[in-house]
C-alpha positions as a printed Julia matrix, in Angstrom:
893×3 Matrix{Float64}:
   5.5     3.59    0.07
   3.21    1.66    2.22
  -0.29    2.44    3.33
   0.61    3.74    6.76
   3.93    5.96    7.18
   5.35    7.18   10.33
   3.93   10.4    11.9
   4.75   11.25   14.94
   5.07   10.3    18.77
   3.17   11.39   21.5
   3.33   11.06   25.43
   7.12   11.46   25.66
   7.88   14.28   27.64
  11.92   13.8    28.9
  14.36   10.96   29.62
  16.86   10.16   32.07
  19.35   13.1    30.51
  19.7    16.5    32.23
  17.72   19.3    30.68
  19.45   22.06   29.52
  17.98   25.92   30.21
  18.53   29.15   28.66
  16.76   32.74   28.79
  16.04   34.7    25.74
  14.81   37.7    26.08
  12.06   38.08   28.87
  11.02   33.88   28.06
  12.76   30.87   29.47
  13.25   28.25   27.5
  13.89   24.25   28.55
  15.67   21.5    26.37
  14.95   18.2    26.97
  16.2    14.74   25.6
  13.35   12.23   24.73
  15.52    9.11   24.0
  15.8     9.38   20.01
  14.91   13.01   19.96
  15.75   13.07   16.14
  15.22    9.84   13.71
  19.09   10.13   13.0
  20.54    9.71   16.37
  21.15    6.93   18.77
  20.14    7.9    22.23
  21.33   11.27   23.5
  23.56   11.05   26.22
  23.95   14.81   26.68
  22.65   18.16   26.3
  23.42   21.86   25.63
  22.12   24.73   24.7
  23.0    28.77   23.74
  20.69   31.24   22.29
  19.16   29.35   18.85
  21.73   26.58   19.14
  21.1    23.07   20.6
  23.89   20.73   20.9
  22.92   16.93   21.54
  25.82   13.97   22.12
  24.98   10.62   20.72
  27.48    7.93   20.95
  30.57    9.37   19.63
  29.55   12.62   18.17
  27.72   16.0    18.71
  25.17   17.52   16.6
  24.51   21.18   16.07
  21.13   22.89   15.62
  20.25   25.84   14.69
  16.71   26.09   15.79
  15.12   23.06   14.4
  17.87   22.28   11.52
  20.71   20.38   11.66
  23.79   22.62   10.36
  26.99   20.71   11.74
  28.48   17.23   13.38
  31.49   17.24   15.58
  33.36   14.14   15.14
  36.61   13.92   16.68
  35.68   11.59   19.99
  36.75    7.89   19.49
  34.01    6.92   22.46
  30.79    7.96   23.97
  30.6    11.74   24.82
  29.27   11.55   28.4
  29.05   15.72   29.18
  28.52   18.78   27.85
  29.26   22.27   29.18
  28.21   25.57   27.82
  31.57   27.73   28.23
  31.13   31.39   26.96
  31.02   30.99   23.13
  32.39   27.5    23.14
  31.25   23.98   24.46
  33.34   22.04   26.57
  32.98   17.84   25.42
  34.12   15.41   27.6
  34.01   11.52   26.73
  34.17    8.13   28.96
  37.69    7.59   28.04
  38.63   11.28   29.37
  39.23   13.08   26.33
  38.06   16.94   26.64
  37.74   18.91   23.51
  36.95   22.6    23.09
  34.51   23.38   20.38
  33.86   27.07   19.15
  30.61   27.01   17.82
  30.78   30.57   15.76
  31.62   29.98   12.16
  30.75   26.18   12.64
  30.72   25.98    8.55
  33.64   26.97    8.3
  35.46   24.97   10.93
  34.13   22.01   12.31
  37.44   20.69   14.32
  37.86   21.17   18.07
  40.16   24.0    19.05
  41.55   22.37   22.22
  42.4    19.05   23.48
  42.89   18.03   26.98
  43.71   14.22   28.0
  42.69   13.53   31.68
  44.54   10.74   33.65
  43.38    6.82   32.58
  42.3     6.75   36.77
  40.22    9.51   36.49
  36.67    8.9    35.05
  34.81   12.3    34.54
  31.49   12.18   35.92
  30.16   15.75   36.13
  31.84   19.23   34.92
  30.91   22.85   35.52
  32.19   26.25   35.48
  32.92   27.96   38.52
  31.47   31.74   38.25
  34.51   34.06   37.78
  37.19   31.6    37.35
  38.12   32.44   33.75
  38.64   29.76   31.42
  38.61   27.04   34.39
  36.37   24.06   34.58
  35.99   21.81   37.58
  35.54   18.08   37.0
  34.39   15.65   39.38
  35.06   11.76   39.13
  33.61    8.15   39.87
  36.95    7.5    42.04
  35.93   10.73   44.31
  38.72   13.35   43.34
  37.75   16.65   41.96
  40.38   18.37   39.66
  40.4    21.99   38.51
  41.6    22.71   34.95
  42.53   25.86   32.96
  41.27   24.96   29.33
  43.1    27.7    27.55
  46.67   26.75   28.55
  45.37   23.02   28.95
  47.06   22.53   32.83
  45.82   21.28   35.62
  45.82   23.43   38.54
  44.54   21.64   41.97
  43.31   18.36   42.62
  40.97   17.98   45.51
  41.18   14.56   47.41
  37.65   14.06   47.39
  35.29   12.81   50.22
  35.68    8.95   50.08
  32.5     8.48   47.61
  32.14    8.89   43.73
  30.71   12.24   43.04
  27.78   12.39   40.99
  26.63   16.11   40.61
  28.27   19.23   41.11
  26.85   22.83   40.95
  27.75   26.74   41.47
  26.61   28.83   44.31
  25.71   32.56   43.95
  28.51   33.24   46.49
  31.81   33.22   44.85
  34.19   30.36   45.23
  31.9    28.35   46.79
  30.0    25.15   45.12
  27.78   21.78   46.16
  29.47   18.36   45.31
  26.58   15.75   45.56
  28.18   12.0    46.31
  26.63    8.65   45.67
  26.82    7.78   49.41
  23.62   10.71   49.75
  25.91   13.35   51.12
  26.0    16.81   50.13
  29.29   18.98   50.68
  29.21   22.82   50.22
  32.66   23.63   49.78
  35.19   26.62   49.34
  36.97   25.66   46.05
  39.7    28.97   46.58
  40.46   27.61   50.2
  39.75   23.92   50.14
  37.54   24.11   52.91
  33.94   22.2    53.31
  31.35   24.88   54.75
  28.61   22.53   55.4
  27.5    18.76   54.75
  24.34   17.42   54.48
  23.01   13.79   54.53
  20.01   12.38   52.6
  17.26   10.7    55.02
  16.37    8.28   51.95
  19.07    5.97   50.34
  20.9     6.75   47.18
  22.97    8.98   45.36
  22.85   12.67   45.17
  21.66   13.07   41.34
  20.89   16.62   41.17
  21.55   20.09   43.0
  20.58   23.55   42.29
  20.94   26.74   44.47
  18.04   29.22   44.76
  18.91   32.78   43.28
  15.69   34.84   44.58
  17.54   36.09   48.0
  16.36   32.83   49.8
  19.4    30.82   51.14
  17.97   27.53   49.73
  19.44   24.56   48.08
  17.57   21.96   46.21
  18.79   18.29   45.82
  17.38   15.17   44.13
  17.86   11.72   45.0
  17.76    8.36   42.91
  14.61    7.7    44.98
  12.84   10.36   43.4
  12.92   12.58   46.42
  13.74   16.07   46.44
  14.74   17.77   49.38
  14.97   21.49   50.08
  18.32   22.83   52.43
  18.21   25.87   54.39
  22.13   27.41   54.1
  21.39   30.01   57.09
  20.06   27.59   59.45
  22.22   24.63   58.08
  19.45   21.96   58.08
  16.77   20.65   56.22
  13.78   22.85   55.35
  11.46   20.38   53.57
  11.3    17.26   52.03
   8.91   16.35   48.48
   8.56   12.39   49.16
   6.66   11.75   46.13
   8.45   14.36   43.5
   9.02   11.81   40.74
   8.38    7.99   40.57
  12.02    7.69   39.31
  15.56    8.96   39.68
  15.89   13.14   39.71
  17.84   13.79   36.7
  17.84   17.6    36.7
  16.96   20.37   39.22
  17.03   24.21   38.7
  16.0    27.27   40.02
  14.71   29.89   37.7
  17.03   33.23   37.94
  15.24   35.69   40.47
  12.19   33.56   40.78
  10.85   31.21   43.64
  10.23   28.66   40.92
  12.19   25.1    40.76
  11.91   22.84   37.7
  12.57   19.34   37.73
  12.8    16.39   35.64
  13.04   12.56   35.98
  13.6     9.51   34.27
   9.75    8.68   34.94
   8.94   10.56   31.79
   7.71   13.78   33.63
   9.1    17.47   33.93
   7.39   19.7    36.71
   7.85   23.0    38.0
   7.22   23.71   42.05
   6.53   27.04   43.86
   7.83   28.23   47.14
   4.89   30.6    48.07
   3.46   28.68   51.29
   3.65   29.77   54.61
   5.98   27.3    56.03
   8.48   27.32   52.68
   7.77   23.93   51.59
   6.87   23.77   47.61
   3.86   23.1    45.94
   3.31   21.94   42.36
   2.65   24.59   40.5
   2.48   22.77   36.68
   3.86   19.84   35.06
   3.82   17.85   32.04
   4.09   14.14   32.06
   3.64   10.82   30.43
   3.65    7.28   31.15
   6.54    6.06   33.32
   6.5     2.57   32.38
   5.53    1.13   28.55
   1.45    1.22   28.04
  -0.45   -2.17   27.8
  -3.36   -1.23   25.72
  -4.46    1.99   23.71
  -7.84    2.77   21.84
  -8.74    5.96   20.07
 -11.86    8.45   21.84
 -13.65   11.37   20.46
 -13.86   10.5    16.8
 -10.12   10.11   16.73
  -9.2    13.41   18.5
  -8.0    11.51   21.68
  -6.61    8.38   22.88
  -7.33    6.41   25.96
  -4.01    4.52   27.24
  -3.3     2.31   30.43
   0.07    1.42   31.38
   2.14   -0.85   33.39
   2.78    2.53   35.72
  -0.73    2.02   37.08
  -1.82    4.86   35.24
  -4.92    5.59   32.82
  -4.2     8.49   30.55
  -6.14   10.52   27.59
  -3.58   11.82   25.32
  -4.67   14.48   22.87
  -3.73   13.48   19.24
  -4.36   17.43   18.25
  -2.58   19.17   20.91
  -0.53   17.74   23.68
  -1.39   20.27   26.32
  -4.57   18.65   26.68
  -3.15   15.3    27.7
  -3.89   14.54   31.2
  -4.17   11.6    33.38
  -7.88   10.6    34.86
  -7.94   10.89   38.13
  -8.24    7.83   40.93
  -9.41   10.12   43.55
  -7.35   11.98   46.11
  -4.51    9.32   45.78
  -1.9    12.09   47.33
  -3.78   12.78   50.22
  -4.41    9.0    50.91
  -0.72    8.28   50.46
  -0.03   10.97   52.92
  -2.41    9.82   55.63
  -1.8     6.23   55.34
   2.04    6.99   54.77
   2.66    4.9    52.26
   3.83    5.34   48.29
   1.33    6.78   46.06
   2.08    3.81   43.8
   0.59    1.26   46.53
  -2.69    3.5    46.49
  -3.24    3.48   42.74
  -5.28    0.39   41.14
  -3.18   -2.47   39.59
  -2.11   -2.12   35.69
  -5.13   -2.27   33.74
  -5.09   -5.12   31.07
  -8.34   -4.43   29.0
 -10.93   -1.86   28.78
 -13.78   -0.47   26.49
 -15.11    2.67   26.22
 -18.9     4.24   24.6
 -19.06    7.67   23.81
 -22.94    7.69   23.48
 -23.46    8.28   27.48
 -20.52   10.23   28.04
 -22.4    13.15   29.35
 -25.06   10.88   31.39
 -22.84    8.46   33.44
 -19.7     6.64   33.17
 -18.82    5.2    30.1
 -15.24    3.41   30.48
 -14.89    0.15   32.21
 -11.37   -1.43   32.93
 -10.09   -4.32   33.89
  -6.97   -4.67   36.0
  -4.14   -7.17   36.78
  -4.94   -9.91   39.57
  -7.97   -7.91   40.49
 -11.3    -9.37   41.08
 -13.3    -6.33   40.43
 -14.03   -4.25   37.61
 -13.8    -0.31   37.72
 -15.9     2.08   35.7
 -14.23    5.88   34.83
 -16.52    9.04   34.02
 -14.43   11.06   30.78
 -15.99   13.9    30.8
 -14.91   14.95   34.61
 -11.71   12.65   33.81
 -12.25   10.92   37.37
 -13.02    7.23   38.5
 -16.52    6.16   38.82
 -18.54    5.57   41.81
 -19.64    2.24   41.12
 -17.55   -0.75   41.56
 -18.56   -3.93   39.61
 -17.74   -7.25   41.54
 -18.93  -10.46   39.34
 -20.01  -13.7    40.99
 -18.66  -12.44   44.83
 -19.24  -15.96   46.08
 -16.15  -17.2    44.12
 -13.85  -14.2    43.26
 -11.36  -14.43   40.41
  -9.61  -11.91   38.61
 -11.43  -10.02   35.51
 -10.06  -10.9    32.27
 -12.34   -9.41   29.83
 -14.75   -6.6    29.61
 -17.58   -4.8    27.0
 -19.58   -2.0    26.89
 -22.92   -2.3    24.84
 -23.53   -0.09   21.72
 -26.38    1.64   23.71
 -23.97    2.36   26.56
 -26.06    1.13   29.21
 -24.41   -2.36   29.6
 -21.35   -3.4    30.67
 -19.86   -7.28   30.29
 -17.37   -9.02   32.69
 -15.44  -12.37   31.91
 -13.19  -13.6    34.86
 -10.83  -16.19   34.98
 -13.02  -18.52   36.34
 -15.32  -18.86   33.28
 -18.25  -16.39   34.8
 -19.43  -13.82   32.54
 -22.17  -11.33   33.96
 -24.03   -8.38   32.91
 -24.03   -4.75   34.62
 -26.07   -1.7    34.61
 -23.61    1.23   34.11
 -25.49    3.69   35.37
 -26.49    2.15   38.53
 -23.42   -0.75   38.92
 -26.63   -3.24   39.6
 -26.05   -6.78   38.2
 -28.44   -7.88   35.46
 -27.81  -11.38   35.12
 -25.13  -14.09   34.41
 -24.5   -15.99   31.37
 -24.56  -19.86   32.55
 -23.95  -22.87   29.52
 -27.22  -24.89   31.0
 -26.36  -27.47   28.3
 -23.58  -29.36   29.88
 -24.89  -28.65   33.19
 -21.98  -25.77   33.96
 -22.5   -23.31   36.5
 -20.8   -20.87   34.62
 -20.21  -19.97   30.95
 -16.63  -21.31   30.18
 -14.73  -23.98   31.36
 -11.55  -21.99   31.97
 -10.5   -18.56   31.28
 -12.71  -16.03   29.47
 -10.52  -14.1    26.85
 -13.09  -11.88   25.41
 -16.68  -10.88   25.44
 -18.4    -8.42   22.97
 -21.93   -7.48   21.89
 -23.68   -6.66   18.59
 -25.08   -3.23   17.53
 -28.91   -4.43   18.3
 -28.48   -5.76   21.96
 -29.4    -9.05   20.61
 -26.69  -11.19   20.79
 -23.46  -11.55   23.11
 -20.36  -13.2    22.07
 -18.07  -14.93   24.36
 -14.73  -16.84   23.73
 -12.94  -18.95   26.24
  -9.01  -20.01   26.28
 -10.08  -23.43   25.38
 -10.83  -22.74   21.85
 -14.88  -22.48   22.44
 -16.56  -19.78   20.78
 -20.35  -19.24   22.12
 -23.19  -16.96   20.79
 -25.7   -15.91   23.52
 -29.06  -14.11   23.47
 -28.41  -10.84   25.0
 -31.91  -10.76   26.74
 -32.84  -14.13   27.67
 -28.91  -14.87   28.63
 -29.03  -18.41   27.37
 -26.87  -20.22   24.94
 -27.87  -19.98   20.99
 -24.83  -21.54   19.38
 -21.1   -22.74   19.94
 -18.38  -23.95   18.17
 -14.59  -24.96   18.62
 -11.65  -23.55   17.06
  -9.55  -26.71   17.89
  -6.54  -24.77   19.66
  -6.37  -22.02   22.44
  -7.77  -18.66   21.49
  -6.13  -15.43   23.14
  -8.23  -12.65   21.94
 -11.08  -11.95   19.81
 -12.22   -8.72   18.15
 -15.71   -8.05   16.97
 -16.93   -5.82   14.28
 -20.43   -4.73   14.95
 -21.76   -3.38   11.81
 -20.51   -6.43    9.72
 -21.04   -9.34   12.24
 -17.5   -10.37   11.45
 -15.74  -12.14   14.56
 -11.82  -11.89   14.72
  -9.98  -14.61   16.74
  -6.37  -15.27   17.56
  -4.97  -18.42   18.34
  -2.04  -20.19   19.61
  -1.0   -21.21   16.11
  -0.41  -17.83   15.13
  -3.46  -17.84   12.82
  -6.13  -15.46   12.46
  -9.64  -16.64   11.85
 -12.65  -14.56   10.72
 -16.09  -16.06   11.39
 -19.55  -14.79   10.61
 -21.67  -14.63   13.8
 -25.15  -14.82   11.59
 -24.21  -17.75    9.43
 -21.97  -19.32   12.34
 -19.23  -20.39    9.7
 -15.81  -19.47    9.02
 -15.24  -16.76    6.42
 -11.84  -16.07    6.32
  -8.22  -17.19    7.53
  -5.01  -15.1     7.66
  -1.72  -16.83    7.82
   1.94  -14.81    7.98
   2.62  -14.32   11.46
   5.86  -15.86   13.1
   5.55  -15.12   16.44
   3.09  -14.29   19.28
   0.37  -12.13   17.99
   0.08   -8.99   20.29
  -3.12   -7.35   18.79
  -5.36   -6.43   16.11
  -8.4    -4.36   15.06
 -11.02   -3.62   12.68
 -11.05   -0.57   10.22
 -14.37    1.22   10.9
 -15.73    0.1     7.57
 -14.91   -3.19    8.31
 -12.85   -3.48    5.31
  -9.42   -3.94    6.89
  -8.04   -6.03    9.62
  -4.52   -4.83   11.17
  -2.81   -7.18   13.55
   0.57   -6.91   14.98
   3.21   -9.52   16.39
   6.09  -10.18   18.52
   7.91  -10.57   15.26
   8.22   -6.57   14.65
   5.63   -6.87   11.96
   2.85   -4.96   11.41
   0.27   -6.34    8.4
  -2.78   -4.84    7.09
  -5.52   -7.38    5.67
  -7.87   -6.54    3.22
 -11.3    -8.69    4.57
 -12.69   -8.07    1.21
 -10.07   -9.81   -1.32
  -9.16  -12.15    1.37
  -5.34  -11.28    1.6
  -2.93   -9.32    2.97
  -2.39   -5.55    0.84
   0.62   -4.34    3.32
   3.03   -5.16    5.81
   5.93   -3.2     7.47
   8.71   -4.19   10.04
   9.88   -2.04   13.05
  12.73   -2.9    15.36
  10.63   -2.83   18.42
   7.91   -5.18   18.25
   4.1    -3.62   18.51
   2.13   -4.44   21.78
  -0.97   -2.7    21.37
  -2.56   -0.88   18.2
  -5.71    1.51   17.07
  -7.27    2.72   14.33
  -8.62    5.91   14.37
 -12.38    6.11   13.14
 -11.62    7.87   10.21
  -8.6     5.43    9.21
  -6.48    8.28    8.73
  -4.2     7.42   11.96
  -2.68    4.5    13.32
  -1.8     3.99   16.96
   0.67    1.71   18.28
   2.68    1.22   21.56
   5.8    -0.79   21.44
   8.0    -2.94   23.93
   9.77   -0.87   26.43
   8.77    2.54   24.99
   6.87    4.85   26.9
   5.11    6.79   24.15
   2.32    6.16   21.82
   3.53    6.42   17.81
   1.24    7.73   15.43
   1.37    6.18   11.4
  -0.74    8.33    8.94
  -2.28    6.7     6.21
  -1.01    7.91    2.99
  -3.46    6.14    0.91
  -6.29    8.53    2.22
  -4.13   11.41    0.56
  -3.55   10.01   -3.0
  -5.32    8.97   -5.84
  -3.88    5.58   -5.94
  -6.7     2.89   -5.84
  -5.02   -0.26   -6.77
  -3.94   -2.3    -3.8
  -1.44   -3.93   -6.02
   0.56   -0.51   -5.64
   1.38   -1.5    -2.05
   3.65   -4.47   -0.43
   2.23   -8.03   -1.68
   2.68   -9.68    1.65
   5.71  -11.42    0.79
   8.0    -8.44    0.75
   8.07   -6.61    4.19
   9.46   -3.32    4.4
  11.39   -2.08    7.22
  10.51    1.19    8.79
  11.71    3.49   11.61
   9.8     4.29   14.57
   7.7     7.73   14.23
   9.93   10.4    15.89
   8.77   12.78   18.73
   8.28   15.63   16.43
   5.51   15.35   13.4
   7.88   14.58   10.17
   8.93   17.41    7.83
   6.88   16.96    5.01
   6.83   20.52    3.9
   8.86   20.55    1.1
   9.29   23.08   -1.41
   7.01   23.57   -3.88
   6.89   22.23   -7.12
   7.19   25.44   -8.88
  10.29   26.36   -6.6
  12.28   23.59   -8.91
  11.64   25.61  -11.74
  12.01   29.28  -10.39
  14.8    30.42  -11.87
  14.33   31.47  -15.67
  17.7    30.87  -16.71
  17.84   27.52  -15.64
  17.65   25.43  -19.4
  14.47   23.56  -19.69
  16.21   20.36  -20.11
  16.87   20.42  -16.5
  13.32   20.89  -15.17
  11.85   18.51  -12.86
   8.33   18.72  -13.11
   6.38   16.34  -10.28
   4.45   13.44  -11.52
   0.76   13.43  -12.22
  -1.01   10.66   -9.91
  -3.49    8.42  -11.95
  -6.91    9.49  -11.39
 -10.0     7.14  -10.78
 -12.27    6.89  -14.11
 -15.25    9.48  -13.88
 -14.15   10.7   -10.8
 -14.5    14.69  -10.31
 -11.81   15.98   -7.65
 -11.91   19.13   -5.92
  -9.01   21.67   -5.12
  -9.47   21.36   -1.12
  -8.38   25.41   -1.04
 -10.46   27.0     1.41
 -13.76   27.96    0.28
 -12.93   31.93    0.61
 -10.18   31.76   -1.82
 -11.98   30.96   -4.77
 -15.21   32.68   -4.11
 -13.2    35.94   -3.67
 -11.5    35.25   -7.24
 -15.17   35.58   -8.45
 -16.33   38.5    -6.46
 -12.84   40.3    -6.79
 -14.53   43.24   -8.35
 -16.84   43.82   -6.01
 -14.45   43.59   -2.73
 -12.07   46.25   -4.72
 -15.31   48.51   -5.01
 -16.05   48.18   -1.22
 -12.28   48.76    0.19
 -11.46   51.52   -2.06
 -10.9    54.5     0.27
 -13.48   57.44    0.82
 -10.77   59.89    0.37
  -7.3    59.81   -2.07
  -4.21   59.58    0.03
  -2.58   62.88    1.19
   1.0    63.72    0.15
   2.75   64.59    3.26
   4.43   68.28    3.5
   7.21   66.96    4.93
   8.58   63.65    4.23
  10.24   61.31    6.75
  14.24   61.78    7.07
  14.35   58.12    6.72
  13.11   57.91    3.03
  15.69   57.81    0.5
  15.82   60.68   -2.07
  17.33   60.87   -5.47
  18.23   63.78   -7.57
  16.21   64.9   -10.31
  16.51   67.26  -13.18
  13.1    69.31  -11.73
  14.82   70.2    -8.7
  11.88   68.81   -6.51
  12.49   65.91   -4.09
  11.79   62.67   -5.78
  11.83   59.56   -3.64
  12.72   55.72   -4.71
   8.81   54.88   -4.38
   7.53   57.65   -6.79
  10.32   57.2    -9.28
   9.17   53.63  -10.07
   5.63   55.39  -11.05
   6.68   58.17  -12.96
   6.59   57.76  -16.92
   6.53   60.53  -19.65
   4.3    59.85  -22.84
   7.64   59.42  -24.7
   8.78   56.23  -22.06
  11.07   58.21  -20.5
  11.42   59.37  -16.71
  12.02   62.47  -15.22
  15.83   61.67  -15.58
  15.5    61.46  -19.33
  16.41   57.37  -18.95
  14.32   55.2   -21.4
  12.13   53.0   -19.44
  11.44   49.39  -20.35
   7.96   48.64  -22.0
   5.96   45.79  -21.17
   7.51   43.53  -24.25
  11.28   44.31  -23.26
  10.34   43.02  -19.57
  11.57   39.21  -19.1
   9.3    36.73  -19.29
   7.3    36.41  -15.59
   7.8    33.32  -13.5
   4.03   32.77  -13.98
   4.33   32.54  -17.76
   7.19   30.36  -17.78
   5.67   27.75  -15.65
   3.04   27.57  -17.86
   5.02   27.47  -21.25
   7.07   24.69  -19.43
   3.8    22.76  -18.13
   2.25   23.03  -22.03
   5.64   21.59  -23.67
   6.06   18.65  -21.11
   1.96   18.28  -21.06
   2.03   17.79  -17.41
   0.19   20.86  -15.56
   0.79   19.85  -12.03
   3.6    22.27  -11.4
   1.7    25.13  -12.56
  -1.41   24.15  -11.03
   0.24   24.11   -7.67
   1.66   27.35   -8.16
  -1.63   29.15   -8.94
  -3.25   27.57   -6.02
  -0.72   29.05   -3.98
  -1.2    32.73   -5.18
  -3.59   35.24   -3.64
  -6.99   36.33   -5.25
  -5.58   39.55   -6.05
  -2.04   38.14   -7.09
  -3.71   35.7    -9.6
  -6.01   38.47  -11.16
  -2.85   40.94  -11.6
  -1.02   37.68  -13.35
  -4.11   37.18  -15.46
  -4.2    41.14  -16.57
  -0.39   41.11  -17.47
  -1.23   39.65  -20.87
  -4.41   41.75  -21.47
  -4.35   43.42  -25.05
  -5.02   47.21  -24.73
  -4.55   48.16  -28.09
  -6.47   46.22  -30.73
  -5.58   47.88  -33.98
  -3.37   45.42  -35.49
  -4.29   42.96  -38.62
  -4.92   39.45  -38.1
  -1.83   37.99  -39.2
   0.34   40.13  -36.88
  -1.98   39.59  -33.9
  -1.51   35.8   -33.96
   2.46   36.55  -33.59
   1.86   38.9   -30.36
   3.16   37.08  -27.16
  -0.21   38.17  -25.2
  -2.11   36.23  -27.87
  -0.17   33.32  -27.6
  -0.25   33.04  -23.8
  -3.94   33.4   -24.09
  -3.84   30.27  -26.24
  -1.66   28.63  -23.87
  -4.22   29.24  -20.91
  -7.26   27.85  -23.15
  -5.29   24.79  -23.52
  -4.66   24.35  -19.85
  -8.13   25.03  -19.11
  -9.06   22.03  -21.58
  -6.53   19.78  -20.08
  -7.83   20.34  -16.77
 -11.46   19.93  -17.51
 -10.96   16.83  -19.05
  -8.88   15.59  -16.31
 -11.85   16.86  -14.14
  -9.0    17.94  -11.43
  -9.74   20.94   -9.22
 -13.01   21.45  -10.47
 -14.18   24.08   -8.24
 -10.95   26.04   -8.4
 -10.58   25.95  -12.38
 -14.36   27.29  -12.58
 -13.6    30.2   -10.61
 -10.35   30.69  -12.27
 -12.39   30.1   -16.01
 -14.72   32.8   -15.24
 -12.26   35.35  -14.48
 -10.24   34.82  -17.19
 -13.13   35.23  -19.63
 -14.34   38.34  -17.98
 -10.69   40.0   -18.78
  -9.92   38.31  -21.77
 -13.36   37.17  -23.48
 -13.39   40.34  -25.9
  -9.75   39.41  -27.31
 -10.98   35.98  -27.82
 -14.36   36.82  -29.57
 -12.11   39.04  -32.02
  -9.59   36.43  -32.78
 -10.69   33.55  -35.28
  -7.64   31.43  -33.86
  -9.01   31.69  -30.41
 -12.57   30.97  -30.96
 -11.65   27.27  -32.3
  -9.95   26.73  -28.67
 -13.08   28.5   -26.85
 -15.5    26.17  -28.98
 -13.56   23.35  -27.52
 -13.65   24.33  -24.11
 -17.0    24.92  -24.35
 -17.91   21.47  -25.47
 -15.53   19.97  -22.32
 -17.25   22.31  -20.09
 -20.72   21.1   -21.11
 -19.77   17.51  -21.06
 -18.31   17.61  -17.57
 -21.23   19.38  -16.02
 -23.77   17.45  -17.41
 -22.32   14.66  -15.55
 -21.96   16.68  -12.16
 -25.39   18.2   -12.49
 -26.79   14.33  -13.44
 -25.21   13.38  -10.19
 -26.78   16.21   -8.02
 -30.24   15.81   -9.49
 -29.98   12.03   -8.57
 -28.76   12.89   -4.97
 -31.4    15.3    -4.65
 -34.19   13.11   -5.87
 -33.17   10.7    -3.31
 -33.22   13.19   -0.31
 -36.75   14.77   -1.2
 -37.87   11.09   -1.5
 -36.57   10.22    1.82
 -37.68   13.59    3.23
 -41.11   13.35    2.36
 -41.36    9.31    3.09
 -43.91    8.42    5.92
 -41.65    6.31    8.65
């Protein structure tokens, strides 16, 4: 296992595969494809859904999912599956070679073979499929050649062939009117056709170039037909007036893949290959649709990312000219930052929104300290001589535009914000570096190298600028390989040195004063800015290094390359501690301040991919347990949903008491750092309630005893009794005579006759294997009342037996096992606060029994000695911390 493991992807909404809509009860659900929606799949080519089943076609196979779990795979196709159609209680699948199979999804586990097969003509390439309403066992199939065929899948015969409209058919949909369908063609024409009489009722033509890719009829009483085109335009046609009613020109930035009117609602849903899904409502006076709600991500791969808000959000800039804020916690909170009335300006100027938006961001920096006061984000854009500021509190573009060196404008290539959040630094392609005030946008001076009589800071392009944590130094790097350190306030050159080759990127860690540089020789160099010398040199990448970042504590350096590798370097021990290889190279990365999540972007991928830091959740402290750097582990990209890490509890593997003990599979116990005391990470209320359980019971005790109803409800099952009174099943379990028989005279089992409980069985198995991990996980999952009941199950009620007979009793043997368990856990210092609470409850119940039995007293004394030793160490740490805090509190600073 490496340090970072795949977790999930964010920002992926939908792909170019049409969505599937179904209605369950009063709720409507939409199933979409997001490329590799499941890690085991190739790219999904078709989707269908029915109630709790989802059918996904990938390659030559069809996967069947019940909710989120795969239950079957259909594999009869010998070519790529192109189309899926829900047909009653069957699924119709069509591949690119014209093979059409019929699958029954009831009784999937018993039969994985298709129930029918139809072979289409060789010159007939299917492009779309639909089922006309009221046409029993019939499907309509359109082709890329132009003709359309009606098939009976029950008799496997072709009923009729429509000659076509001299253009490939791209989509078809059934209308609310019987026998009427709409056909969309690649030439941009829409034909409303009566398939019963083979007559055309009306035809429309798209005003924009491209094919018709999606169609949908309104079912709320309005005679509307919605059509989507390959240019991203949605057109609304009035069927009564036989004319165009409205056009949504900027509906999507790419081809519209699906359209769907919700049943009996004036709401239209659309999806596109631009990674967005939108809902439009028809509630305006002129009948034009307006955007109701939407979910979207980047429509082009992101270029740079950075964590924000203590790791809860990620700022991302993409090639689609969008600047987005993604939420790591909840996807609904993700949004695009506003560029101030782009849609209105585009309509006014009659141009596309893309032409109004700012050019793609190539670099940005942010500072959280001044978020509530003024703009706290600055961005540099491709081939743009200005830098723009953003106010994240309002998610909007700021009012100031920073224009360095207006006399000789060149594109801005680098930017940075000071630690105080008051100043911004800009570096240009012409070697100019200038400082600005973020609150007012006013220039605060330029940095000019006067030692060589230059009129700028560097000879060539400035590839990076940075500022230290005390506003004392400013660091800059030029493409020619020169690193310069400037006085922050006086703006004069303090020192400089040459790397010897071209520099493409720098990253500065403010708290340890280390500057990481990336050069064309594929080497990462670390410089100490204070000592002005090279301190580390890392080599290993075999292709262009795309990005790198420091961890918050400055001990790790994470780098990525176009060779597909992602490497982690330990700055202290000066070597690589982990390396992974992904199929798609990383283009940008960012490590969260808590070091628990790593975010990456990849070539030709529109999402942001998250990796979880497994090293933070394990007790392994030796870096040798990870990859040495010589062996690179290949991993897959994170899936869209979070990885299924919730496995069955360790104790669930040991549940069946009848299973032989030799077959038990206990989890291994991680090695713990010496002298380290670990906590259970349980909620505070769980172990506190365990201590105060008696108080809680008294407080929750009912004021009046429950009254028995005079007449029991008819649905309660009753059983015959000897007394003639009505006896219910629930009462029968609680009735017991003094002689050990119930009211029917049947002998009832005593406690000693009962089979051994799961609780004691796990404890016994753990003691025999000297591995208490499974038992600890089990009792940690019990509620306080359940744990209290389990501990009282082996309580000694009658203590009249002599000493020799007492040692043979199973209850005393269980108490002895428990004392051994406490001794083991305290010695290992695991789950400290939880074990203390369990010990207190255990001694409260069984303390008198332990006092009376000599062989238990020895165990108790050993437990006391270990308890005192561990607590003395913990108390010493507490007292030391209290002394330090008290000293600092009383100090006069």
